C-alpha positions in Angstrom: 39.6 -0.4 16.2 41.7 -1.9 13.4 38.7 -3.3 11.6 37.0 0.1 11.5 39.4 1.4 8.9 40.0 -1.7 6.9 38.0 -0.5 3.8 40.1 2.7 3.6 43.3 0.9 4.1 42.4 -1.4 1.3 41.9 1.6 -1.0 45.5 2.7 -0.2 46.9 -0.8 -0.9 48.2 0.0 -4.4 50.8 2.3 -2.9 51.3 1.0 0.6 53.9 -1.6 -0.3 56.0 0.9 -2.2 56.3 3.2 0.8 57.1 0.3 3.1 59.8 -1.1 0.8 61.6 2.3 1.0 61.1 2.3 4.8 58.7 5.2 4.8 55.7 5.5 7.0 52.2 6.2 5.7 49.1 7.3 7.7 45.5 8.0 7.1 45.0 11.3 8.8 42.6 14.2 9.6 39.0 14.4 8.4 38.6 11.0 7.0 39.6 9.4 10.3 37.2 11.7 12.2 34.4 10.9 9.8 34.9 7.1 10.0 34.6 7.3 13.7 31.2 9.2 13.3 29.9 7.0 10.4 31.8 4.0 9.2 30.0 3.9 5.8 31.6 6.8 4.0 30.8 6.9 0.2 33.7 7.5 -2.2 36.1 9.2 0.3 38.9 11.5 -0.8 41.8 10.3 1.3 44.3 12.5 3.2 47.6 10.8 4.1 50.8 11.9 5.8 54.3 10.4 5.6 57.9 11.0 6.5 58.8 10.8 2.8 59.7 14.1 1.2 57.6 15.5 -1.7 60.2 14.3 -4.2 60.2 10.8 -2.7 56.3 10.7 -2.6 56.2 11.7 -6.3 58.7 9.0 -7.3 56.9 6.4 -5.3 53.3 7.0 -6.7 53.9 8.0 -10.3 54.5 4.4 -11.5 51.1 3.1 -10.1 48.9 6.2 -10.2 46.4 6.9 -13.0 46.9 10.6 -12.5 49.2 12.8 -10.4 48.9 16.5 -9.7 51.6 18.7 -8.2 49.8 22.0 -7.5 50.5 21.6 -3.7 54.1 20.2 -4.1 55.7 23.3 -2.6 53.6 22.8 0.5 54.6 19.2 0.7 51.5 17.7 -0.9 51.3 15.3 -3.9 47.8 14.5 -5.3 47.0 11.3 -7.1 44.2 9.1 -8.4 44.3 5.3 -8.4 41.2 4.0 -10.1 38.3 6.0 -8.6 40.2 6.8 -5.4 41.7 10.2 -5.0 44.4 10.8 -2.4 46.6 13.6 -1.2 49.8 12.6 0.5 51.6 15.3 2.5 55.0 15.2 4.2 54.7 15.6 8.0 54.7 19.3 8.4 53.8 22.3 10.4 52.4 25.6 9.1 52.5 29.1 10.5 52.0 32.7 9.5 55.0 34.9 10.0 54.4 38.6 10.9 51.8 40.0 8.5 52.4 37.5 5.7 49.2 36.3 4.0 50.9 32.9 3.1 51.9 30.2 5.5 55.5 29.2 6.0 55.9 25.4 5.7 58.4 23.4 7.7 58.7 19.6 7.2 59.1 17.1 10.0 59.9 13.4 10.4 57.6 13.0 13.4 53.9 12.1 13.2 53.1 13.6 16.6 54.7 16.9 15.6 52.5 16.9 12.4 49.3 16.1 14.5 50.1 18.8 17.0 50.0 21.4 14.3 46.5 20.4 13.1 43.6 22.7 13.8 41.6 20.7 16.3 42.0 17.5 18.3 39.1 15.8 16.3 41.3 16.3 13.2 44.6 15.3 14.9 44.1 11.5 14.7 45.8 9.1 12.4 45.8 5.4 11.4 48.9 3.6 10.1 48.0 2.2 6.8 50.1 -1.0 7.1 49.3 -2.0 10.7 45.9 -0.3 11.2 47.2 1.1 14.5 45.2 4.1 15.7 47.2 7.2 16.9 45.4 9.8 19.1 48.0 11.7 21.1 45.6 14.6 21.9 42.5 12.6 22.7 40.5 13.6 19.7 38.3 10.6 19.8 37.2 11.4 23.4 36.6 15.0 22.4 34.5 13.8 19.4 32.4 11.6 21.7 32.0 14.3 24.3 31.2 17.0 21.8 34.2 19.2 22.7 36.2 21.4 20.4 39.8 21.8 21.5 43.1 22.6 19.8 46.1 20.2 20.1 48.4 23.0 21.2 47.3 26.0 23.2 44.7 28.0 21.2 47.1 31.0 21.2 49.7 29.0 19.4 47.2 27.3 17.1 45.4 30.5 16.1 48.6 32.4 15.6 49.9 29.6 13.4 46.8 30.0 11.2 44.2 32.6 12.1 41.7 31.0 9.7 41.3 28.4 12.4 39.1 30.9 14.3 36.7 30.8 11.4 37.0 27.0 11.1 36.1 26.8 14.8 32.7 28.2 13.9 32.2 25.6 11.1 33.2 22.7 13.3 31.1 23.7 16.2 28.1 24.0 14.0 28.8 21.0 11.6 29.7 18.5 14.3 27.7 20.1 17.2 30.9 20.6 19.2 31.2 23.1 22.1 34.4 25.2 22.0 36.2 25.2 25.3 36.4 28.6 27.0 40.0 29.0 26.2 39.2 28.9 22.4 36.5 31.5 22.9 38.8 33.8 24.9 41.7 33.4 22.6 39.6 34.1 19.5 38.3 37.3 21.1 41.9 38.4 21.7 43.2 37.5 18.3 40.2 38.4 16.1 42.1 41.2 14.4 44.6 38.7 13.2 42.1 37.2 10.7 43.0 40.2 8.5 46.4 38.7 7.6 44.6 35.6 6.0 44.0 35.9 2.3 40.5 36.9 1.2 40.2 33.8 -1.0 40.7 31.5 2.0 38.2 33.5 4.2 35.6 33.4 1.4 36.0 29.6 0.9 35.7 28.9 4.6 32.7 31.2 5.1 30.8 29.6 2.2 31.5 26.2 3.7 30.0 27.4 6.9 26.9 28.7 5.1 26.6 25.3 3.3 25.9 23.5 6.5 22.3 22.4 7.2 22.2 24.8 10.2 25.2 27.1 10.8 23.5 28.9 13.7 25.9 27.7 16.3 28.8 28.8 14.2 27.5 32.3 13.7 26.8 32.7 17.4 30.4 31.8 18.0 31.5 34.4 15.4 29.4 37.1 17.0 30.7 36.2 20.5 34.3 36.6 19.5 33.6 39.6 17.3 34.8 38.1 14.0 32.0 39.1 11.7 32.8 42.8 11.5 36.5 41.9 10.9 35.5 39.7 8.0 32.9 42.0 6.4 34.3 45.4 7.3 30.9 46.5 8.6 28.9 45.8 11.7 26.5 42.9 11.3 22.9 44.1 11.6 21.7 40.6 12.6 20.9 39.5 16.1 21.2 35.9 17.5 17.5 35.3 17.1 17.7 35.9 13.3 20.1 33.1 12.5 17.7 30.2 13.0 15.1 32.0 10.8 17.6 32.6 8.0 18.9 29.0 7.9 15.5 27.3 8.2 14.0 29.3 5.4 17.0 29.4 2.9 18.5 26.0 1.9 22.2 25.0 2.5 22.7 24.2 -1.2 22.5 27.9 -2.0 25.0 29.6 0.4 25.3 32.7 -1.8 21.6 33.5 -1.2 22.0 32.9 2.5 25.0 35.2 2.4 23.1 38.0 0.8 20.9 38.5 3.8 23.9 39.8 5.8 24.1 42.8 3.5 20.5 44.0 3.8 20.2 47.7 4.6 23.8 48.5 3.5 24.5 51.1 0.8 25.6 49.9 -2.7 29.1 51.2 -1.9 29.3 49.2 1.3 28.1 46.1 -0.4 30.6 46.5 -3.3 33.5 47.1 -0.9 32.8 44.1 1.2 32.3 41.8 -1.8 35.5 43.1 -3.4 37.4 42.6 -0.2 36.2 39.0 0.0 37.2 38.3 -3.6 33.7 37.0 -4.5 33.3 35.9 -8.1 31.7 38.1 -10.7 28.5 36.0 -10.7 28.4 35.9 -6.8 28.8 39.7 -6.7 26.0 40.1 -9.3 23.6 37.8 -7.4 24.2 39.3 -4.0 24.0 42.9 -5.3 20.7 42.1 -7.0 19.2 40.5 -4.0 20.3 43.4 -1.8 18.7 45.8 -4.2 15.5 43.7 -4.1 15.4 43.8 -0.2 16.3 47.5 0.0 13.6 48.4 -2.6 11.1 46.4 -0.5 12.1 48.3 2.6 11.5 51.6 0.8 7.9 50.6 0.1 5.7 51.3 -2.9 5.8 54.5 -4.9 2.2 55.3 -3.9 0.0 54.0 -1.1 -0.2 50.4 -2.4 2.0 48.1 -4.5 0.9 48.0 -8.1 1.0 44.8 -10.1 3.7 46.3 -12.3 5.9 47.0 -9.2 5.4 43.5 -8.0 6.4 42.0 -11.3 9.4 44.2 -11.6 10.7 43.3 -8.2 10.2 39.5 -8.8 12.0 39.9 -12.1 14.8 41.9 -10.5 15.4 39.2 -7.9 15.8 36.4 -10.5 14.7 33.8 -7.9 11.5 31.8 -7.7 8.5 33.4 -6.0 8.8 30.9 -3.1 12.5 31.6 -2.6 11.8 35.3 -2.8 9.2 35.0 -0.1 11.5 33.0 2.1 14.2 35.6 1.5 11.9 38.4 2.6 11.0 36.5 5.8 14.6 35.5 6.5 15.8 39.1 6.2 13.1 40.1 8.8 11.7 42.6 6.3 8.4 44.0 7.6 6.5 44.0 4.3 3.2 42.3 5.0 1.4 44.4 2.5 3.8 43.4 -0.3 3.3 39.7 0.5 -0.5 40.0 0.6 -0.5 41.9 -2.7 1.9 39.3 -4.2 -0.4 36.5 -3.1 -3.3 38.1 -4.9 -1.3 38.5 -8.1 -0.1 34.9 -7.9 -3.7 33.7 -7.8 -4.2 35.2 -11.3 -0.8 35.1 -13.0 2.1 32.7 -13.5 5.1 34.6 -12.2 7.7 32.1 -13.2 9.1 34.2 -16.0 8.5 37.5 -17.8 10.5 36.7 -20.8 8.8 36.7 -24.2 7.3 33.4 -25.4 8.5 34.1 -28.9 12.0 33.0 -29.6 14.5 35.1 -31.6 14.2 32.7 -34.5 10.4 32.8 -34.5 10.5 36.5 -34.4 12.7 36.7 -37.4 10.6 34.3 -39.3 7.4 36.3 -38.4 8.9 39.6 -39.6 11.1 38.2 -42.3 14.2 40.0 -40.9 17.8 39.0 -40.4 19.7 38.7 -37.1 20.6 42.1 -35.7 20.0 44.7 -33.0 16.3 45.0 -34.0 15.6 41.4 -32.8 16.9 42.3 -29.3 15.0 45.5 -29.3 11.7 43.8 -30.1 12.3 41.0 -27.5 13.1 43.7 -24.8 9.9 45.5 -25.8 7.8 42.3 -25.4 9.3 41.7 -22.0 8.5 45.3 -21.0 5.0 44.7 -22.1 4.8 41.6 -19.9 6.1 43.5 -16.9 3.6 46.3 -17.4 0.4 44.3 -18.2 1.0 40.8 -17.2 1.0 37.4 -19.0 0.5 37.5 -22.8 -0.1 34.4 -25.0 2.2 33.6 -27.9 -0.6 34.4 -30.3 -1.1 37.8 -28.7 2.6 38.4 -28.9 2.6 37.7 -32.6 -0.3 40.1 -33.2 1.3 42.8 -31.2 4.6 42.4 -33.0 3.0 42.5 -36.4 1.0 45.6 -35.4 3.9 47.6 -34.0 6.9 46.3 -35.9 5.9 45.1 -39.4 7.2 47.6 -41.9 
């Protein structure tokens, strides 16, 4: 077991001796220990460590040898540093818990490693390796749980989820990401405490949810969230997705675009409901714009064409509204379970005759000004908008045709 962690221990060597000299302990802990047990060849790891040294002592010990130190987490007991290419975060042994309806955790420091590990979210994260000796500490049998694909909490789930209700959402990510099966006590407790997720800050919920959506296949996690009734608590509306839809969503939409995956959950909701949920989750301005645009696209599709059949102009405008590639748009339609076979068949016909990558003018603003001998100003934007509108109405136009049209309609 000692040899398994030798490479990581070597990375910590520049600071190890300094901690030992002052008679402080130092342990690799948490996710990096778990991930080494799964795959020993971890590229460029960020290291989490824990110690009985106080934050002030940690800072004094690392500053002389670190290439950079950051203190944003100091009030929570964490000092960040970089030595060469290795990034580390060293945290005083601690326990965190939420008090009453507070949205911020209360932090208590401890001198005991096992107390620190007992307050971690799951047993598979409650393992540690002493940096100096390489001794492996696993008081809650996390390695066995990892091998047997079991998700448990070090303490009783009631204590763990009350300490930090976000752990109920993290349970979804860990069950999906590591193919772990939550024990029944976790499921039952999460059902009972689901309402408590509301005391967690929206920023933390948003970050954790996007991490879940960034997994290759989060289906197992979403099935857990539905089972314990967490989705409506998070989004403030009833999910309109059934279990069978999750596999379709995550197989058609890639994990590197969690925001597009996320947008499918809002299909069929009113603009007001979408805005309220996105505001509540503190989504960024760009994330809000993208999701609202995609939902508009899906809802317009569901409403159908203005007449009996989709016109080419309607098809172009919908693809332009979505601002995604045609392939991604098609996957999005199928993932959202939209029954729009006629739209897809009409789109396929149009794609066989037109390039639908972009409807923007081929003429640049500078080329336009040179052509008309005009200065920068609102007129340039007006002409470019007019050219785009022409593309949307009539289809692709060559740059030579654009020049002719501009000269005909806009040359004074």
